[in-house]
Steps between C-alpha positions, in 0.01 A plus 500: 500500500576478127790401282592866454467604864569214743450594863854501635442760772488214751608136489261295291337189637535241225374147449762314296373181332799293395571166333721291728762497223567866587493455876864587571499801266167630631605492864833660413334797327226531761764522773660801329193716439356774719152364427313245709484180295310183584606207280249232401662198338325276246640162407726456201353347186162673487595660167467151351129522585413864418135468604605368840758778537233757411261362764773508765584860411134601502468366852803700610403831336157476661669525840603864521577534872795371701479267799436804723207612286688791346427580136784453253587792273565264210558139400825430318588182314801272477338378180501630145260376228589141596306297242210749531458409866488870592234580237147565623594650838339801665500640853350777708851637558780568245699204370852523356630234259841505331472492122663179382419154374616311809710520816827498305433863403480575873823313571687671215374844599333613178294373208757650261782289644277195483418567134862560405612175660210306353583623150869406528454154654298221344315265736557623856418308817534737791656420836503716814520432875123488528457278196768260620353485851135464402487320166639182345738676264625287209792287619612139496399453864152644448458296181566179695275614785213576262543168321474310827188695601339424163585130531335486843190682376452376145717191451831462315368513141283806552776668699745462213247645257450804723875548532537480120237773463684713755832444321347620172377814675840562660679464168376849412732648763864590440596718796500464879517865608547585867380842623740620770407760763792618711319521836542130576801359681772444242528127580126454442520695176792290381328173593186591303702617199706181511184291526358672191825443311494133600142466375597662171788256460277198572237619252740605225395864532712816515538670838479870569493713813322830456500781754157562647379830640278611788412815303142405409406331825653769720327782316171318539525453877630858532183630332694641205245413230540803267619289212368283218670212681190476719128474446307686768145366505259747651202375705218374279724422203588147385827366365522382140770353278653753259781324315463673164559855627811405697337583834462124565234562764249786531169587668155609383 
């Protein structure tokens, strides 16, 4: 099975390794495909420790059979480059990785849309259902929660220093941008968008709601990989970073 000639004569059996941030979107797309998809969730935040993310992914790609002992046709990823966490991977079966810098490319549906938005907005902090549910997104409430945790761990003076450092880092951001997929219940969608807008107001940032797309994720679970949107890593090859060529991630 190659990038040019995927085996679509029968349903594919796919192992889908996904960051928990993309849990809702991954299950949604997997439920719509004719392929057999087993989803393996990894905890949010591993991209902050790329070496740890890489080790977790290596453990997963080494397991190439399902719980019934049946061989997967391929391993697909709910990860992009992700701080180089997906660099240095190889497997005895094909692997498919969307070409992008991080999961926002997956949520937006294409690396081109990501690049266009990035170029027109200075200092973006992204919000989505998965990010809101699994991460302490910047907000007044989370600021106060973090401060209290720091005080309990490090004492009041050290806690204030750490918060000052965090405030300096956050000053680089100007936008709270919410990625909206339309498969969620409309009340849930509205509550998450409103939460993001509230956070933006508290932080003095601008708010934006941008329409997301299942295009990239759905094509991946469907086995439609005949595009430069995806890197298909053949058995025996290893993933590398390839920023300069525009491929973002490649294999040798």
